[in-house]
C-alpha atoms as a printed R data frame, in Angstrom:
    type eleno elety resid chain resno       x        y        z
1   ATOM     1    CA   MET     A     1 103.529 -133.085 -131.245
2   ATOM     2    CA   ARG     A     2 103.036 -136.177 -133.367
3   ATOM     3    CA   GLY     A     3 101.212 -136.556 -136.705
4   ATOM     4    CA   PRO     A     4  97.487 -136.349 -135.854
5   ATOM     5    CA   THR     A     5  97.943 -133.520 -133.347
6   ATOM     6    CA   ARG     A     6 100.159 -131.506 -135.693
7   ATOM     7    CA   GLU     A     7  97.707 -132.012 -138.545
8   ATOM     8    CA   LEU     A     8  94.728 -130.815 -136.503
9   ATOM     9    CA   LEU     A     9  96.465 -127.727 -135.105
10  ATOM    10    CA   ALA     A    10  97.777 -126.758 -138.545
11  ATOM    11    CA   ASP     A    11  94.175 -126.122 -139.599
12  ATOM    12    CA   ARG     A    12  93.313 -122.482 -138.856
13  ATOM    13    CA   ASP     A    13  89.642 -123.086 -138.182
14  ATOM    14    CA   PHE     A    14  90.147 -126.039 -135.857
15  ATOM    15    CA   ARG     A    15  92.944 -124.208 -134.052
16  ATOM    16    CA   GLY     A    16  90.777 -121.137 -133.396
17  ATOM    17    CA   PHE     A    17  87.847 -123.302 -132.333
18  ATOM    18    CA   TRP     A    18  90.156 -125.305 -130.062
19  ATOM    19    CA   LEU     A    19  91.496 -122.175 -128.374
20  ATOM    20    CA   ALA     A    20  88.006 -120.714 -127.919
21  ATOM    21    CA   GLN     A    21  86.656 -123.902 -126.371
22  ATOM    22    CA   THR     A    22  89.737 -124.241 -124.168
23  ATOM    23    CA   ALA     A    23  89.219 -120.758 -122.737
24  ATOM    24    CA   LEU     A    24  85.520 -121.399 -122.123
25  ATOM    25    CA   ALA     A    25  86.284 -124.781 -120.556
26  ATOM    26    CA   SER     A    26  88.743 -123.064 -118.234
27  ATOM    27    CA   ILE     A    27  85.860 -120.941 -116.982
28  ATOM    28    CA   ASN     A    28  83.635 -123.972 -116.485
29  ATOM    29    CA   GLY     A    29  86.401 -125.891 -114.742
30  ATOM    30    CA   THR     A    30  87.226 -123.035 -112.381
31  ATOM    31    CA   LEU     A    31  83.758 -121.675 -111.576
32  ATOM    32    CA   ARG     A    32  82.906 -124.436 -109.109
33  ATOM    33    CA   PHE     A    33  86.139 -123.905 -107.216
34  ATOM    34    CA   ALA     A    34  85.757 -120.100 -107.233
35  ATOM    35    CA   PHE     A    35  82.161 -120.202 -105.985
36  ATOM    36    CA   VAL     A    36  82.764 -122.897 -103.362
37  ATOM    37    CA   TRP     A    37  85.782 -121.028 -101.979
38  ATOM    38    CA   LEU     A    38  83.858 -117.729 -101.988
39  ATOM    39    CA   VAL     A    39  81.022 -119.275  -99.977
40  ATOM    40    CA   VAL     A    40  83.518 -120.899  -97.586
41  ATOM    41    CA   THR     A    41  84.847 -117.405  -96.812
42  ATOM    42    CA   LEU     A    42  81.374 -115.872  -96.522
43  ATOM    43    CA   THR     A    43  79.790 -118.362  -94.111
44  ATOM    44    CA   ASP     A    44  80.540 -121.264  -91.776
45  ATOM    45    CA   TRP     A    45  77.310 -123.006  -92.803
46  ATOM    46    CA   SER     A    46  78.717 -126.072  -94.569
47  ATOM    47    CA   THR     A    47  75.518 -126.719  -96.538
48  ATOM    48    CA   ALA     A    48  75.764 -123.338  -98.266
49  ATOM    49    CA   GLU     A    49  78.519 -124.284 -100.682
50  ATOM    50    CA   GLY     A    50  76.526 -127.304 -101.834
51  ATOM    51    CA   ILE     A    51  73.469 -125.132 -102.453
52  ATOM    52    CA   VAL     A    52  75.433 -122.508 -104.408
53  ATOM    53    CA   ALA     A    53  77.272 -125.171 -106.419
54  ATOM    54    CA   GLY     A    54  73.925 -126.783 -107.148
55  ATOM    55    CA   LEU     A    55  72.544 -123.478 -108.438
56  ATOM    56    CA   LEU     A    56  75.610 -123.167 -110.670
57  ATOM    57    CA   GLY     A    57  74.940 -126.558 -112.246
58  ATOM    58    CA   LEU     A    58  71.140 -126.376 -112.318
59  ATOM    59    CA   PRO     A    59  70.976 -124.445 -115.629
60  ATOM    60    CA   ALA     A    60  72.903 -127.242 -117.360
61  ATOM    61    CA   MET     A    61  70.265 -129.719 -116.220
62  ATOM    62    CA   MET     A    62  67.483 -127.358 -117.291
63  ATOM    63    CA   PHE     A    63  68.819 -125.962 -120.571
64  ATOM    64    CA   SER     A    64  71.468 -128.257 -122.134
65  ATOM    65    CA   LEU     A    65  68.948 -130.276 -124.137
66  ATOM    66    CA   VAL     A    66  67.203 -127.078 -125.221
67  ATOM    67    CA   ALA     A    67  70.586 -125.600 -126.199
68  ATOM    68    CA   GLY     A    68  71.472 -128.716 -128.189
69  ATOM    69    CA   ALA     A    69  68.174 -128.628 -130.069
70  ATOM    70    CA   TRP     A    70  68.628 -124.914 -130.692
71  ATOM    71    CA   SER     A    71  72.128 -125.457 -132.065
72  ATOM    72    CA   ASP     A    72  70.737 -127.930 -134.631
73  ATOM    73    CA   ARG     A    73  68.549 -125.103 -135.993
74  ATOM    74    CA   VAL     A    74  70.744 -121.965 -136.039
75  ATOM    75    CA   ASP     A    75  74.187 -120.703 -137.025
76  ATOM    76    CA   ARG     A    76  76.484 -122.419 -134.523
77  ATOM    77    CA   LYS     A    77  79.190 -119.756 -134.442
78  ATOM    78    CA   ARG     A    78  76.751 -116.882 -133.975
79  ATOM    79    CA   MET     A    79  75.086 -118.762 -131.122
80  ATOM    80    CA   PHE     A    80  78.447 -119.282 -129.435
81  ATOM    81    CA   MET     A    81  79.497 -115.646 -129.760
82  ATOM    82    CA   GLY     A    82  76.241 -114.326 -128.312
83  ATOM    83    CA   TRP     A    83  76.277 -116.520 -125.229
84  ATOM    84    CA   THR     A    84  79.978 -115.950 -124.564
85  ATOM    85    CA   ILE     A    85  79.349 -112.194 -124.550
86  ATOM    86    CA   ALA     A    86  76.601 -112.852 -121.993
87  ATOM    87    CA   ALA     A    87  79.080 -114.845 -119.882
88  ATOM    88    CA   LEU     A    88  81.621 -112.026 -120.028
89  ATOM    89    CA   VAL     A    89  79.026 -109.472 -118.875
90  ATOM    90    CA   THR     A    90  77.686 -111.565 -115.972
91  ATOM    91    CA   LEU     A    91  81.161 -112.541 -114.767
92  ATOM    92    CA   GLY     A    92  82.334 -108.944 -114.937
93  ATOM    93    CA   ALA     A    93  79.274 -107.703 -113.038
94  ATOM    94    CA   PHE     A    94  79.732 -110.214 -110.223
95  ATOM    95    CA   THR     A    95  83.427 -109.337 -110.001
96  ATOM    96    CA   VAL     A    96  82.356 -105.748 -109.283
97  ATOM    97    CA   VAL     A    97  79.843 -106.949 -106.670
98  ATOM    98    CA   ILE     A    98  82.544 -108.883 -104.808
99  ATOM    99    CA   ALA     A    99  85.108 -106.089 -105.074
100 ATOM   100    CA   ALA     A   100  82.578 -103.601 -103.679
101 ATOM   101    CA   GLY     A   101  81.987 -105.824 -100.623
102 ATOM   102    CA   TRP     A   102  78.346 -106.550 -101.509
103 ATOM   103    CA   ALA     A   103  78.706 -110.312 -101.875
104 ATOM   104    CA   THR     A   104  76.586 -112.500  -99.584
105 ATOM   105    CA   PRO     A   105  75.678 -116.193  -99.787
106 ATOM   106    CA   LEU     A   106  72.341 -115.128 -101.292
107 ATOM   107    CA   TRP     A   107  73.971 -112.999 -103.986
108 ATOM   108    CA   ALA     A   108  76.459 -115.793 -104.650
109 ATOM   109    CA   GLY     A   109  73.535 -118.139 -105.302
110 ATOM   110    CA   VAL     A   110  71.852 -115.659 -107.653
111 ATOM   111    CA   ALA     A   111  75.115 -115.059 -109.527
112 ATOM   112    CA   ALA     A   112  75.849 -118.787 -109.731
113 ATOM   113    CA   PHE     A   113  72.508 -119.436 -111.395
114 ATOM   114    CA   ALA     A   114  72.853 -116.507 -113.819
115 ATOM   115    CA   ILE     A   115  76.431 -117.336 -114.793
116 ATOM   116    CA   GLY     A   116  75.495 -121.013 -114.975
117 ATOM   117    CA   ILE     A   117  72.940 -120.189 -117.667
118 ATOM   118    CA   THR     A   118  75.475 -118.349 -119.829
119 ATOM   119    CA   VAL     A   119  78.115 -121.106 -119.693
120 ATOM   120    CA   SER     A   120  75.757 -124.103 -119.972
121 ATOM   121    CA   VAL     A   121  74.367 -123.186 -123.409
122 ATOM   122    CA   SER     A   122  77.623 -123.402 -125.399
123 ATOM   123    CA   PRO     A   123  79.113 -126.867 -124.596
124 ATOM   124    CA   PRO     A   124  76.542 -128.934 -126.579
125 ATOM   125    CA   ASN     A   125  76.945 -126.545 -129.497
126 ATOM   126    CA   LEU     A   126  80.753 -126.688 -129.345
127 ATOM   127    CA   ASN     A   127  80.842 -130.482 -129.127
128 ATOM   128    CA   ALA     A   128  78.535 -130.724 -132.140
129 ATOM   129    CA   MET     A   129  80.971 -128.547 -134.146
130 ATOM   130    CA   VAL     A   130  83.825 -131.062 -133.896
131 ATOM   131    CA   PRO     A   131  82.576 -133.583 -136.528
132 ATOM   132    CA   LEU     A   132  82.016 -130.623 -138.867
133 ATOM   133    CA   LEU     A   133  85.630 -129.486 -138.509
134 ATOM   134    CA   VAL     A   134  87.447 -132.864 -138.655
135 ATOM   135    CA   GLY     A   135  87.065 -136.084 -140.610
136 ATOM   136    CA   PRO     A   136  85.886 -139.358 -139.028
137 ATOM   137    CA   ASP     A   137  89.442 -140.701 -138.968
138 ATOM   138    CA   ARG     A   138  90.554 -137.804 -136.750
139 ATOM   139    CA   LEU     A   139  87.539 -137.598 -134.432
140 ATOM   140    CA   MET     A   140  89.168 -139.425 -131.520
141 ATOM   141    CA   ASN     A   141  92.332 -137.354 -131.845
142 ATOM   142    CA   ALA     A   142  90.300 -134.136 -131.914
143 ATOM   143    CA   VAL     A   143  88.290 -135.180 -128.850
144 ATOM   144    CA   ALA     A   144  91.469 -136.146 -126.985
145 ATOM   145    CA   LEU     A   145  93.142 -132.882 -127.985
146 ATOM   146    CA   GLN     A   146  90.113 -130.957 -126.733
147 ATOM   147    CA   ASN     A   147  90.094 -132.827 -123.434
148 ATOM   148    CA   GLY     A   148  93.823 -132.423 -122.934
149 ATOM   149    CA   ALA     A   149  93.807 -128.713 -123.703
150 ATOM   150    CA   MET     A   150  90.744 -128.066 -121.572
151 ATOM   151    CA   GLN     A   151  92.291 -129.815 -118.606
152 ATOM   152    CA   ALA     A   152  95.656 -128.121 -119.028
153 ATOM   153    CA   ALA     A   153  93.890 -124.770 -119.205
154 ATOM   154    CA   GLY     A   154  91.747 -125.740 -116.242
155 ATOM   155    CA   PHE     A   155  94.902 -126.661 -114.324
156 ATOM   156    CA   PHE     A   156  96.456 -123.256 -114.866
157 ATOM   157    CA   ALA     A   157  93.174 -121.372 -114.431
158 ATOM   158    CA   VAL     A   158  92.428 -122.977 -111.075
159 ATOM   159    CA   VAL     A   159  95.975 -122.409 -109.837
160 ATOM   160    CA   ILE     A   160  95.990 -118.790 -111.081
161 ATOM   161    CA   ALA     A   161  92.555 -118.193 -109.556
162 ATOM   162    CA   GLY     A   162  93.713 -119.688 -106.247
163 ATOM   163    CA   PHE     A   163  96.797 -117.469 -106.091
164 ATOM   164    CA   ALA     A   164  94.777 -114.444 -107.268
165 ATOM   165    CA   ILE     A   165  92.283 -115.025 -104.449
166 ATOM   166    CA   ASP     A   166  95.086 -115.379 -101.884
167 ATOM   167    CA   GLY     A   167  96.868 -112.277 -103.132
168 ATOM   168    CA   PHE     A   168  94.045 -109.906 -104.043
169 ATOM   169    CA   GLY     A   169  90.812 -111.301 -102.621
170 ATOM   170    CA   ASP     A   170  87.839 -113.256 -103.925
171 ATOM   171    CA   ALA     A   171  87.041 -110.714 -106.675
172 ATOM   172    CA   ALA     A   172  90.368 -111.453 -108.371
173 ATOM   173    CA   GLY     A   173  89.371 -115.069 -109.040
174 ATOM   174    CA   PHE     A   174  86.282 -113.929 -110.928
175 ATOM   175    CA   ALA     A   175  88.275 -111.252 -112.736
176 ATOM   176    CA   VAL     A   176  90.472 -114.031 -114.160
177 ATOM   177    CA   LEU     A   177  87.351 -115.779 -115.467
178 ATOM   178    CA   THR     A   178  86.095 -112.542 -117.056
179 ATOM   179    CA   VAL     A   179  89.363 -112.199 -118.975
180 ATOM   180    CA   LEU     A   180  89.076 -115.815 -120.164
181 ATOM   181    CA   ALA     A   181  85.623 -115.096 -121.609
182 ATOM   182    CA   GLY     A   182  87.112 -112.232 -123.618
183 ATOM   183    CA   LEU     A   183  89.922 -114.444 -124.919
184 ATOM   184    CA   SER     A   184  87.398 -117.082 -126.004
185 ATOM   185    CA   LEU     A   185  85.552 -114.501 -128.091
186 ATOM   186    CA   LEU     A   186  88.753 -113.308 -129.757
187 ATOM   187    CA   ALA     A   187  89.811 -116.857 -130.645
188 ATOM   188    CA   MET     A   188  86.474 -117.821 -132.231
189 ATOM   189    CA   ARG     A   189  86.030 -114.597 -134.224
190 ATOM   190    CA   PRO     A   190  88.034 -115.647 -137.366
191 ATOM   191    CA   VAL     A   191  86.803 -119.277 -137.388
192 ATOM   192    CA   THR     A   192  84.604 -120.600 -140.213
193 ATOM   193    CA   ILE     A   193  82.325 -123.477 -139.200
194 ATOM   194    CA   PRO     A   194  81.266 -125.706 -142.140
195 ATOM   195    CA   PRO     A   195  77.511 -126.053 -142.678
196 ATOM   196    CA   ASP     A   196  75.596 -128.822 -140.938
197 ATOM   197    CA   PRO     A   197  74.293 -131.872 -142.791
198 ATOM   198    CA   VAL     A   198  70.672 -131.664 -143.873
199 ATOM   199    CA   SER     A   199  68.629 -131.784 -140.678
200 ATOM   200    CA   THR     A   200  64.932 -132.187 -140.080
201 ATOM   201    CA   ALA     A   201  65.152 -130.005 -136.948
202 ATOM   202    CA   SER     A   202  64.329 -126.782 -138.792
203 ATOM   203    CA   GLU     A   203  61.266 -128.435 -140.352
204 ATOM   204    CA   GLU     A   204  59.835 -129.318 -136.933
205 ATOM   205    CA   THR     A   205  58.531 -127.117 -134.189
206 ATOM   206    CA   PHE     A   206  61.090 -126.481 -131.485
207 ATOM   207    CA   GLY     A   207  59.277 -128.722 -129.026
208 ATOM   208    CA   ALA     A   208  58.979 -131.505 -131.594
209 ATOM   209    CA   SER     A   209  62.715 -131.400 -132.327
210 ATOM   210    CA   ILE     A   210  63.464 -131.794 -128.614
211 ATOM   211    CA   ILE     A   211  61.081 -134.745 -128.371
212 ATOM   212    CA   SER     A   212  62.605 -136.381 -131.451
213 ATOM   213    CA   GLY     A   213  66.041 -136.042 -129.844
214 ATOM   214    CA   LEU     A   214  64.817 -137.743 -126.689
215 ATOM   215    CA   ARG     A   215  63.181 -140.538 -128.659
216 ATOM   216    CA   TYR     A   216  66.267 -141.064 -130.785
217 ATOM   217    CA   THR     A   217  68.520 -141.317 -127.739
218 ATOM   218    CA   TRP     A   218  66.235 -143.702 -125.856
219 ATOM   219    CA   ALA     A   219  65.707 -145.973 -128.851
220 ATOM   220    CA   ASN     A   220  69.371 -146.354 -129.781
221 ATOM   221    CA   GLU     A   221  72.071 -148.280 -127.981
222 ATOM   222    CA   PRO     A   222  74.834 -147.558 -127.094
223 ATOM   223    CA   VAL     A   223  73.715 -143.903 -127.203
224 ATOM   224    CA   ARG     A   224  71.253 -144.415 -124.345
225 ATOM   225    CA   SER     A   225  73.769 -146.079 -121.996
226 ATOM   226    CA   LEU     A   226  76.526 -143.584 -122.789
227 ATOM   227    CA   VAL     A   227  74.220 -140.657 -121.998
228 ATOM   228    CA   LEU     A   228  73.261 -142.303 -118.690
229 ATOM   229    CA   LEU     A   229  76.966 -142.739 -117.897
230 ATOM   230    CA   SER     A   230  77.385 -138.992 -118.419
231 ATOM   231    CA   MET     A   231  75.153 -138.347 -115.419
232 ATOM   232    CA   VAL     A   232  77.171 -140.775 -113.286
233 ATOM   233    CA   LEU     A   233  80.393 -139.020 -114.342
234 ATOM   234    CA   GLY     A   234  79.025 -135.566 -113.598
235 ATOM   235    CA   SER     A   235  77.501 -136.474 -110.255
236 ATOM   236    CA   SER     A   236  80.600 -138.241 -108.954
237 ATOM   237    CA   PHE     A   237  83.024 -135.511 -110.023
238 ATOM   238    CA   SER     A   238  80.818 -132.779 -108.610
239 ATOM   239    CA   VAL     A   239  80.816 -134.336 -105.135
240 ATOM   240    CA   MET     A   240  84.611 -134.266 -105.155
241 ATOM   241    CA   GLN     A   241  84.670 -130.655 -106.389
242 ATOM   242    CA   ILE     A   242  82.339 -129.590 -103.586
243 ATOM   243    CA   ALA     A   243  83.837 -131.654 -100.775
244 ATOM   244    CA   MET     A   244  87.570 -131.365 -101.500
245 ATOM   245    CA   PRO     A   245  88.024 -127.607 -100.820
246 ATOM   246    CA   ARG     A   246  86.415 -128.149  -97.398
247 ATOM   247    CA   VAL     A   247  88.744 -131.109  -96.730
248 ATOM   248    CA   VAL     A   248  91.764 -128.948  -97.625
249 ATOM   249    CA   GLU     A   249  90.596 -126.168  -95.319
250 ATOM   250    CA   GLU     A   250  89.291 -128.189  -92.344
251 ATOM   251    CA   ASP     A   251  91.318 -131.431  -92.385
252 ATOM   252    CA   PHE     A   252  94.598 -130.258  -93.898
253 ATOM   253    CA   GLY     A   253  94.487 -126.679  -92.531
254 ATOM   254    CA   LEU     A   254  95.549 -125.098  -95.820
255 ATOM   255    CA   ASP     A   255  94.476 -122.108  -97.935
256 ATOM   256    CA   ALA     A   256  92.850 -121.413 -101.320
257 ATOM   257    CA   SER     A   257  96.041 -121.803 -103.362
258 ATOM   258    CA   SER     A   258  96.584 -125.271 -101.851
259 ATOM   259    CA   ALA     A   259  92.984 -126.221 -102.553
260 ATOM   260    CA   GLY     A   260  93.410 -125.012 -106.115
261 ATOM   261    CA   THR     A   261  96.592 -127.051 -106.518
262 ATOM   262    CA   VAL     A   262  94.900 -130.246 -105.307
263 ATOM   263    CA   MET     A   263  91.954 -129.728 -107.624
264 ATOM   264    CA   ALA     A   264  94.122 -128.768 -110.586
265 ATOM   265    CA   THR     A   265  96.362 -131.833 -110.247
266 ATOM   266    CA   PHE     A   266  93.397 -133.870 -111.453
267 ATOM   267    CA   GLY     A   267  93.378 -131.719 -114.587
268 ATOM   268    CA   LEU     A   268  97.111 -132.235 -115.047
269 ATOM   269    CA   GLY     A   269  96.676 -136.011 -115.019
270 ATOM   270    CA   MET     A   270  93.788 -135.777 -117.449
271 ATOM   271    CA   PHE     A   271  95.862 -133.555 -119.718
272 ATOM   272    CA   VAL     A   272  98.711 -136.084 -119.851
273 ATOM   273    CA   SER     A   273  96.579 -139.108 -120.754
274 ATOM   274    CA   SER     A   274  94.447 -137.103 -123.203
275 ATOM   275    CA   ALA     A   275  97.564 -135.720 -124.885
276 ATOM   276    CA   VAL     A   276  98.919 -139.242 -125.360
277 ATOM   277    CA   MET     A   277  95.622 -140.398 -126.886
278 ATOM   278    CA   ALA     A   278  95.608 -137.376 -129.216
279 ATOM   279    CA   THR     A   279  98.774 -138.662 -130.916
280 ATOM   280    CA   ARG     A   280  97.552 -142.215 -131.558
281 ATOM   281    CA   GLN     A   281  94.828 -144.285 -133.144
282 ATOM   282    CA   ILE     A   282  93.279 -146.359 -130.377
283 ATOM   283    CA   GLY     A   283  90.581 -149.015 -130.608
284 ATOM   284    CA   ARG     A   284  88.659 -151.003 -127.985
285 ATOM   285    CA   HIS     A   285  87.087 -147.892 -126.506
286 ATOM   286    CA   GLY     A   286  84.456 -150.057 -124.828
287 ATOM   287    CA   TRP     A   287  87.048 -151.669 -122.594
288 ATOM   288    CA   ASN     A   288  88.464 -148.243 -121.774
289 ATOM   289    CA   ILE     A   289  85.007 -147.168 -120.619
290 ATOM   290    CA   ALA     A   290  84.415 -150.349 -118.628
291 ATOM   291    CA   LEU     A   291  87.746 -150.113 -116.801
292 ATOM   292    CA   CYS     A   292  88.185 -146.352 -116.432
293 ATOM   293    CA   VAL     A   293  84.550 -145.383 -115.809
294 ATOM   294    CA   GLY     A   294  83.143 -148.624 -114.422
295 ATOM   295    CA   LEU     A   295  85.980 -149.123 -111.940
296 ATOM   296    CA   GLY     A   296  88.386 -146.179 -111.990
297 ATOM   297    CA   LEU     A   297  85.856 -143.376 -111.492
298 ATOM   298    CA   GLY     A   298  84.564 -144.588 -108.136
299 ATOM   299    CA   ALA     A   299  87.879 -146.081 -107.014
300 ATOM   300    CA   GLY     A   300  89.630 -142.720 -107.399
301 ATOM   301    CA   GLN     A   301  87.099 -140.926 -105.227
302 ATOM   302    CA   LEU     A   302  87.171 -143.719 -102.654
303 ATOM   303    CA   ALA     A   303  90.970 -143.535 -102.403
304 ATOM   304    CA   LEU     A   304  90.886 -139.728 -102.200
305 ATOM   305    CA   SER     A   305  88.503 -139.855  -99.242
306 ATOM   306    CA   PHE     A   306  91.163 -141.654  -97.181
307 ATOM   307    CA   ALA     A   307  94.079 -139.345  -98.105
308 ATOM   308    CA   PRO     A   308  95.801 -138.486  -94.803
309 ATOM   309    CA   ASN     A   309  97.489 -135.299  -95.998
310 ATOM   310    CA   PHE     A   310  97.970 -132.822  -98.825
311 ATOM   311    CA   ARG     A   311 100.794 -134.709 -100.578
312 ATOM   312    CA   VAL     A   312  98.951 -138.005 -100.730
313 ATOM   313    CA   ALA     A   313  95.837 -136.216 -102.018
314 ATOM   314    CA   VAL     A   314  97.894 -134.664 -104.832
315 ATOM   315    CA   VAL     A   315  99.247 -138.076 -105.898
316 ATOM   316    CA   ILE     A   316  95.790 -139.652 -105.872
317 ATOM   317    CA   MET     A   317  94.335 -136.763 -107.850
318 ATOM   318    CA   LEU     A   318  97.094 -137.100 -110.467
319 ATOM   319    CA   LEU     A   319  96.411 -140.832 -110.926
320 ATOM   320    CA   TRP     A   320  92.665 -140.259 -110.977
321 ATOM   321    CA   GLY     A   321  93.123 -137.599 -113.641
322 ATOM   322    CA   LEU     A   322  95.164 -139.973 -115.813
323 ATOM   323    CA   ASN     A   323  92.276 -142.429 -115.599
324 ATOM   324    CA   ALA     A   324  89.701 -139.730 -116.408
325 ATOM   325    CA   GLY     A   325  91.507 -138.584 -119.557
326 ATOM   326    CA   ILE     A   326  91.180 -142.064 -121.059
327 ATOM   327    CA   ALA     A   327  87.601 -142.467 -119.814
328 ATOM   328    CA   MET     A   328  86.246 -139.198 -121.180
329 ATOM   329    CA   THR     A   329  88.037 -139.383 -124.532
330 ATOM   330    CA   SER     A   330  86.725 -142.887 -125.233
331 ATOM   331    CA   HIS     A   331  83.259 -142.023 -123.915
332 ATOM   332    CA   ARG     A   332  82.698 -139.013 -126.180
333 ATOM   333    CA   THR     A   333  84.403 -140.561 -129.203
334 ATOM   334    CA   VAL     A   334  82.095 -143.569 -129.317
335 ATOM   335    CA   LEU     A   335  79.055 -141.431 -128.460
336 ATOM   336    CA   GLN     A   336  79.692 -139.130 -131.427
337 ATOM   337    CA   ARG     A   337  80.519 -142.047 -133.727
338 ATOM   338    CA   SER     A   338  77.235 -143.697 -132.738
339 ATOM   339    CA   THR     A   339  75.092 -140.582 -133.275
340 ATOM   340    CA   ALA     A   340  73.442 -139.581 -136.559
341 ATOM   341    CA   PRO     A   341  74.876 -136.231 -137.769
342 ATOM   342    CA   GLU     A   342  71.485 -134.522 -137.835
343 ATOM   343    CA   MET     A   343  70.960 -135.446 -134.167
344 ATOM   344    CA   MET     A   344  74.415 -134.386 -132.957
345 ATOM   345    CA   GLY     A   345  73.409 -131.162 -131.181
346 ATOM   346    CA   ARG     A   346  70.535 -132.804 -129.338
347 ATOM   347    CA   VAL     A   347  72.536 -135.839 -128.236
348 ATOM   348    CA   MET     A   348  75.404 -133.592 -127.135
349 ATOM   349    CA   GLY     A   349  72.822 -131.568 -125.226
350 ATOM   350    CA   LEU     A   350  71.639 -134.710 -123.458
351 ATOM   351    CA   MET     A   351  75.234 -135.674 -122.710
352 ATOM   352    CA   MET     A   352  75.865 -132.274 -121.152
353 ATOM   353    CA   THR     A   353  72.537 -132.487 -119.305
354 ATOM   354    CA   GLY     A   354  73.923 -135.605 -117.690
355 ATOM   355    CA   PHE     A   355  77.493 -134.492 -117.187
356 ATOM   356    CA   MET     A   356  77.071 -130.863 -116.145
357 ATOM   357    CA   GLY     A   357  73.569 -131.393 -114.829
358 ATOM   358    CA   GLY     A   358  74.996 -134.027 -112.507
359 ATOM   359    CA   LEU     A   359  76.353 -131.142 -110.424
360 ATOM   360    CA   PRO     A   360  73.010 -130.366 -108.733
361 ATOM   361    CA   LEU     A   361  72.561 -134.064 -107.938
362 ATOM   362    CA   GLY     A   362  76.063 -134.232 -106.487
363 ATOM   363    CA   ALA     A   363  75.579 -130.947 -104.633
364 ATOM   364    CA   LEU     A   364  72.301 -132.174 -103.130
365 ATOM   365    CA   THR     A   365  73.978 -135.425 -102.091
366 ATOM   366    CA   ALA     A   366  76.861 -133.551 -100.462
367 ATOM   367    CA   SER     A   367  74.500 -131.138  -98.698
368 ATOM   368    CA   VAL     A   368  72.294 -133.907  -97.267
369 ATOM   369    CA   LEU     A   369  75.184 -136.115  -96.166
370 ATOM   370    CA   SER     A   370  77.073 -133.185  -94.601
371 ATOM   371    CA   VAL     A   371  74.456 -133.121  -91.862
372 ATOM   372    CA   TRP     A   372  75.686 -136.512  -90.595
373 ATOM   373    CA   VAL     A   373  79.251 -136.965  -91.885
374 ATOM   374    CA   GLY     A   374  82.260 -134.834  -92.836
375 ATOM   375    CA   PRO     A   375  83.333 -134.009  -96.402
376 ATOM   376    CA   ALA     A   376  85.859 -136.855  -96.586
377 ATOM   377    CA   ARG     A   377  83.275 -139.481  -95.626
378 ATOM   378    CA   ILE     A   378  80.875 -138.030  -98.197
379 ATOM   379    CA   MET     A   379  83.458 -138.959 -100.855
380 ATOM   380    CA   THR     A   380  83.784 -142.434  -99.325
381 ATOM   381    CA   ILE     A   381  80.062 -143.083  -99.681
382 ATOM   382    CA   VAL     A   382  79.817 -141.625 -103.182
383 ATOM   383    CA   GLY     A   383  82.959 -143.415 -104.389
384 ATOM   384    CA   ALA     A   384  81.640 -146.816 -103.310
385 ATOM   385    CA   SER     A   385  78.213 -146.086 -104.801
386 ATOM   386    CA   THR     A   386  79.768 -144.975 -108.089
387 ATOM   387    CA   ILE     A   387  81.635 -148.260 -108.486
388 ATOM   388    CA   VAL     A   388  78.330 -150.132 -108.216
389 ATOM   389    CA   ILE     A   389  76.298 -147.872 -110.532
390 ATOM   390    CA   ALA     A   390  78.953 -147.148 -113.176
391 ATOM   391    CA   GLY     A   391  80.022 -150.790 -113.197
392 ATOM   392    CA   ALA     A   392  76.468 -151.981 -113.792
393 ATOM   393    CA   LEU     A   393  76.154 -149.675 -116.813
394 ATOM   394    CA   SER     A   394  79.579 -150.033 -118.399
395 ATOM   395    CA   TRP     A   395  80.383 -153.734 -118.017
396 ATOM   396    CA   ARG     A   396  77.514 -154.868 -120.235
397 ATOM   397    CA   PRO     A   397  78.446 -156.272 -123.691
398 ATOM   398    CA   VAL     A   398  76.798 -153.337 -125.501
399 ATOM   399    CA   ILE     A   399  79.498 -151.071 -124.041
400 ATOM   400    CA   ARG     A   400  82.501 -153.417 -123.799
401 ATOM   401    CA   ARG     A   401  82.290 -154.337 -127.489
402 ATOM   402    CA   LEU     A   402  82.544 -150.767 -128.727
403 ATOM   403    CA   THR     A   403  85.557 -149.922 -130.884
């Protein structure tokens, strides 16, 4: 570890926060894989996994802004602890349902929506905590360290879940996620979160504070464009997360552990590039966004759609993950630098509405296109479309000039 990383992890409060968020992010990063693979084993109806994955992401679209506004009004740590307990309970209950042999596609959809609610409330709150725990000169390093740790944890969680499913059945994958929820609670328990800056949110009605967050975001560039890019990021990634397990099963003829390895290699690449950024001070974030989101996001998915075998897919996913680590670190760093402190929870809520809420949009796209084309060609179409849409947003001067 180099200077900035060592300095951040030496702080007890940031370290505990970092571990808690990493464990929760592991759950978020693995849930899509666990649910999609469960549905693949429950039914041959290819549209079902898109529907269930959409139900998993729908709460983020519905509640992230509400959660962000709420976090600007209440004790952030207490809010996190309460919702993580709810996640632990719902994950544990569904693990029992699967182990008892009661799981059906319908129950999977109900569980996906319920669990989706519990895990979609905390990310805006957690992201808003970062500027409270670190100084402005360490914000990029903290964001990169978060991204790197989350992806490393996601890498191991997906691989462990894949092997657990192969060895002990579908319930084992969800049991792993239940344990992670417990670890997240233990890590956050001793952390002290500094108080928020003076905010007008508590002086407004709840509805008014949400509306003021929307108005603030729409009226301020580059905040508006960066939030819109969040939806492009979420939608594009979600199509890959839905389609790739089916490609591994149908086109490559492999099992859950192989699917988990392919998916987790993306996280490994993201971990490497994020870890490098965590040790440095890097400027010109606008160009990073233009190149890595505007071009690299869609190009990675396009290349992946033509992978002829498992090994080539792993290489492409690694390179795509390296690109994503740079893209997401620069994206969130400049978004938080550009946001007024008293609006941080609401803007982070809008960001997560776009990023996590992009899952239902991607799931709907995958479900509709699966009627006419296979999962690989779905990624071809979405990859090409992403290059056009993300490029149009990110290559404008308002983004490229960001530092």
